[in-house]
N, C-alpha and C positions, 0 to 999 in steps of 0.2 A: 570677464565672463558675466553673462546677463543677471542682473538683480530679477528675482523671485518675488511679482508681490501678489499675485495672485496662483493658486495649486489644485491640482487636481491629485486623490489617490484613489489609483485603480485596485480593488481588493481581488483577489483568483483564490488560492490557495492557504490562506493565508487571515482566516474568517473568525476574527478576535478584536475589540478593541483595548487591547491593551500588550504591552511587550511586541508592540507593530514596528520591523526598522522604515518600515516607508511612509505608514504615518505620522513616526514619530519623529523623522526627519522634514516631511513636509510641513508641521507646525512649528517646528524648531528656524524654518527657512523661511515661511510665508507670511504674511499680512491675515490671508485669507483663503482657506482649506474645504473644498467638496469631495465629497466621498461618489463611490460609481461601483458598483457589483454589475457584471453583464452574465443571463445565464445565454454561453455560446454555441450558435446554432452549429456552426462549424464541429463541437464536442458530441454535443447531443443528439444532432442529426445521424451521427456515425456509432452511436448506442443500440446494439442488441433487439431490446427489446423497450417497451411506454410505459411497461413498468420497472424500473429500476431504483432499489434503496436507495442510491447514492445519491440521485438526483434531489428527490425525498430528503434526505438530510441535508443538501444544502440547502436547501429551502427552507428547511428550518433554521439551522444556521446563519444564513441569513437575515432571517425574522427576526433573531434575538438579535443580532452586530446594528441591525437598523435601531431597534429602541438603544443599544447601550451605544451608541452614536450620538442619539436622541438626547439621551441624557446626560452625556459630556457640551450639551448645545447645539450640536452637527443634525447630521441627519446624513443617510444614502439613498441615492437613486437606483430604482432598479431594474434594469434593463433586457430585453431578448432579444437577439439577433447575431450578427458576428459583429466578435467583440473588437476584429482589425477597423471594421466600420464607425462602429458606434461611439469606442474613443476617443481618436479621433475629434468626430463630429461631436461629439459633448463638451470636448473641450474649446472647440472653436466657440460654443454655445455659451460656454461660462469667462471666454474670454483668460485664459489661465495661461501665465506662461510655459508652465513644464506639469507632465504626469507622471507623477510616481506611485511605484511599485515595487515590487519584491521578485528575485533573481529568479525563473524555471530553467530547469537544465536538458527539458526532454527537446528535441530536435523539432517537433511540429511545436511547440510552443516556440522555441526559439525562433523561427521563421516566423510565425505571428507577430512577437516583438519587433521585431527589425521590419516587417510593414510598417504596424503603428507609428514606430521611431523614423520610419521615411515618408510616412504623411503627414506628420507634425514637425518634421523640420522644412516641409515645406509650405508649411503654416507660420514658421519661425518660434515655434515650442520646440518644448526640448520632453527627453522620454529619461527618468531619471532612476536607476533598478537599484537594489540593496541587496543584501545577504541577510537573509531571514528562516527559511527553511529545512535549514543544516546548520552544523557547527562549525563545523570547517569546509571547504569548498575549493573546486579545481583545483588550483597550485599552491595550497595553504597547506599543504603535508606532504611534501615528498621526500624521494632520497637523496642519501649525501649527491649524487649523481645529477639531482635537479630532475628524475624521472619520474616519472607518477607511479605508486606503489600496485602490485599487481596480485600478492597476498598477501591475507587479512595480516596476520600475527604481527609484522612488524613495521606493519600502516597501525593497527589499534597501539602499540608501544611508542611508534612517532605521535600518534595523534595523541594520549594520555602528555605524552613529555611538551608536546608543542601548546595545546589547551591551558589557558590561565583564565585570570577574572575579564581580559579586552574581548577574551572568542564569547566568553558567557555573562556579558553584559547586560540586563536590563536595558529597556528602554521603556520609559513611564512616560506613556501618551495623556494620560488625565494631568501631570504638572504642565503642559503648552494647549489643553483643552480649548484654552478662551479663542483661540485663531479659525476654531469649529465653524465654518457657514452652517446652516438648516439646507435641505435639500430645494432648489429655487423651486418658486411658485407662479405658475401652475406649471403643473410637471406630471407626466403621465407618471415618470417612473416613479414616485413616491407610493406609490401606489403595486406591490411586492407581484407582481404575475404569478396567479395559481397556476396548480401544475397543471391542471385540466386545459386550462386557456393556452401553454405551452406543450400539449401535445400527449401529456404522460399523464399517466393513475398512479393512485393513493395505493402501497403495497401494505408490507406485515409490520413496516418498518418498529411503527409506535408497539402493535401486537408483541413482540419480538421485547419490548421494553431496553430499547438501547439508548441509555442518558444521551441527550440531544445537544447541539449547541456548544457556547463555551460554558456554561454553566452544568451542562453534563457531564464535560471532558474534567471541569473542577471536582467534581465527585468520585469520580473516577479516581480522580489522580491522589486525591485526600482518600479512600479508600485503598488505593496500593501501597503507598506509604506505609500504611497499617503495617501490611503483610509481606514490604519488601524484603526481610533481613531473609528470610523464605523461599525468596524466587527462587534459586540454584535450586533446591532441591526440589521444590513443586513446579519445576515451568512445562519438564515432558511428560505430566502425567494429565489428559484430557479431561479426564472426568472430574481431578479437583478443580480448586480457584487457584492457578496457580500465574499465570500471564496478568501485564497492568489490563490488558480491553482498549490500550490505549490509538492503537494504531488507526484505525480512521478518523481519529481527532487528529494525531499528527501529519495522517496525508490534506485532511481540510484547514489544516491551523488552527484549528477551534482552541489549542495551548501549545506555548509557547517550546519549541525544543530545547532551546537556553533554560528555560527551568526547571524540565526536567535533569536537565542533562546537571545544571546547578544541585538540583537535592540531591542524585544519588551521588555526587563528589561527596558532596557534606556529610552524608549518613555514611561513606566508609565502609559498611557491612560487607560480607562477604557476597551477599546476595545482591545488596545495592550494586556493588562495582558489576557482577553480573547482569544485571540488568542496565547496566552504561556499556558494558560490551553490545550493545545488542544497540542501544543509540548509536555504537560506533560504524559495526555492519551496516547500516544504512546511510551515514555519510561515504563509508567504502564504495556501495553500489553507486551512489551517485556519481560519486568522481571515477567511476569505472566509466561508466553514460559517455559523463562528461568527454571526459578525453577516449572515448572507443566508441564512436556515436555508430560505427559498424554491427556493435552486438543489437542493434533492433531488428536487424533483418537477416544476421547470419550469426554464426559464431564464433564466440569470445575467441577460440581456436581454429585458426582457420581450416586445419587437416579434418577435424571433425564435420566441414560443410557437405564432404562425403560421406557421410555415415548412410546405409540406404536399410531404413525400416520397411517390416511388411506393409503397416501401418492398414489394417483392417480396420473397415469402417463398424461392425458389428462388435466387435473389443473394446474401440474407443466409445461405442454408447453405450455397453454395458459398464465401461469406469463411470463414464460422467451421468449416469442411471444410481449407480449405486448397488447394483445386480454384478460384479465380479465373483461374488464367494467367497471374496475372503471379507471375512465379518468387519475387521478394523478399517481398513480400505472403503468398503461400502457405509460404515456408518461414516466415513469423513465426508465421502462426498453426499451425503444427505445432509449432515451438517450446512454443507457451503450452496447445498440445491435449497435447503430451506432458512436458512440465516444470513445468508451471504459472507459468516464465522468460519473459518478453517483455523483449527490451533495450528501452532508453528510445525511442533511435533509430524501432526498428523501432514503436513504440506512437504514436509519431505517425503516421507511413506509412501503418502498417494503420486509425486512426482515420481519418484524411481518405480513405483511399482508398473506406471504408463507406459514410460519409456523401456524398462530394464525385462519387465515381464511381460508386458503384454504388446510390446514391440510398435509401440506408435509413436512417431515423431514427437520430440521435447516443444515443438512452435504453435503443437495440436492443445496442446494441454497449456502453455504458456496461454493460450487466444481464451481457453475456457476459464481459467481462473482472470484473466484481464474481466471477461464479461459477466462472472459473476462475484468475484470480494467485493467487500463492501469499501477495504482501505487498497484496492489496486493501487499500484505505484508503480510506474512505469519500470526503473531502475530497478530497485528490489525483487519484483516478479519476474523480470528477465533474467537478473543475476540468483536468483533463489532456483529456476527452473534450469541454467546452466550448470549451477551448481550441481545439481542433480544429475543432468542429464553426463554429467564430464564433458563440455565442452567449454565450460567457464574457466577465469581464472580464478585458483586456489580450488577448483572442483571435486565434489567427491572422485577419485579414482576410478575408474571405467570398472574396475576389477571387485570395487567393492558394492556388494547390492544387497539392497536392507531383503529383510528374508520377512515378511509379511506375517506369518505367524511368529515367529521370536519377535519380533516389536511390539505386537497386541499382546505375547505373555510376559512382557517385560514393563510396558507403559500403562497397559491394561490389565491387568493379571484376574484383577475379579470380573471382569466383560462391565462396566457398570457402564461405559461410556457407549460400547458396542451396543447394551439393551436401549440407551436413549433412543435411538437411531434405526436400531433394527427390532422390531420389540418383535418378526418374527423367529426372533433366538432367545427370547425373555424366559422361558423356561429351559433351556441348555445349561446343561453342569457348569462350571466355571470350569473345570476340566475340559469341556470339550469345545467349549465357547468362540475359541482361536481357531478350531478348525475342525467346525461341525459334523464334517464329512466324517470325520474319524468316529464319529458317535453310533456306536452298534443299530443296526436297523428299528430291532422291537423298540430301546430306548428313542430316536426319532419320534415316531409314534406316539411314546408317551408323553414325548417335551412340545409335539405338537409342530415337530419343524423336520417332513422329511425335505429329504435332500435331493432337489432334482422337481420339487411340488413346488414346498412351503416356502423354500431359498434355493438359490442357484447353487447348482454343484460348482464345482472351480473354472474358471472359463478358462484357465491355463494349469499346468503342473507348475510347480514353484522352482525344481530342481530342474528340469528339463527346459525351460525357459530364459534360465541362466546359464547354461550353460551355451544358447543359441545367442542369447546378448553378448559374450565375451566373443564369439566369433565374426557378433558382426562390429563389435569395436578394435579388433585386433585385425579386420580384414583392412582398416584404414589408418591403423596406430604408424606415428613415424608418417605415414606418407606423406609429403610435396600437396602445398595446398593446390597447386598449378599442375599435380600428377595427373 
């Protein structure tokens, strides 16, 4: 094996300078280590809006990462263009022996990395990749028959038995930071491109007061640890502070998944174990995507590719805009549109409602979430939508259909969350806020919430829509994929 004297670390969705697998291994292997991040136009150009909170979130995380690397004695070159071209070119300019980066599991990223590896190899350089964004990956958790799991509960059981200190080990970067080299000068990449120079606009990200960068992730995590014991009791109620709110930080790697899993295991309480299960779900969906890349284009269960929905554009628009007439669904969609965040319970409710009440194909909802969620992750988003649509592995059975009214009554009993995002209903009594069309007309007038004028009438009748959904699914149930 060729000795590595000079190395380049390519940051992607791992925007932190501690507990970082690729950076750690590069520092251990090489005498001099440079760092690069690319605002990849192959990704950016595909975004639906020039005002994208995720790009702004990344910009802040990269700015903080550059400062952290400089504090360790190194630096960060930040480029804008096609990563598949710029990374090999930068490696050539620096004369490095290898590029170090962390694994990505999405088909488009795998194709990009293969192209980079081929270009590097033509220059007699290597691409070295490491596991970093998951605890267990690929074939690390398999059934006794050596097959990937497709049901979550036995996967979790096996994951918990498999994971030990080796899987959760830390990668202490600072201990080996003497190998870090400052960004080369003169180097245009030493100046981080502005959002405007890349064709993007500032958003309401900072107005939303979302903690940014690795320091923001740290503050969120420290605050969450103080209430993690109550996680299981509070997690399903959108009006209370129950979740960790770390999903966007996990998405862009501003905090280490290993650190979070270590902390949850060490805590050991029921709440901490419940949260650890959510981290296991994340690994589960990553391995589903890795072993079943067809889910990107098709149903996990092929027979459900034959589902035929009415796909009415007006119903889809009502869902997107939060005007379906079902307050909890509308509040969830308005939260998403306003902030880029949606509570996990509401993701399930909103997804079920789109597919099984409005009879719109789940692919359309999946794409809408992909376009708007700050924490959009292909594996989890696809897995969540296929779960709700009953087309995925270990999915919600097709005949179990969320009732949007009873879900509202159960998880937002006094309408606190609804009133936050559907102010038209602010004065509607809690007894009626889940189904405001049942409020007597004289009381609607008194509350300033006349149905059909101030707030929409229900776009569908849930009971009737449920029966129609059952018919749609029954028509393909058990059908062979090629039938």
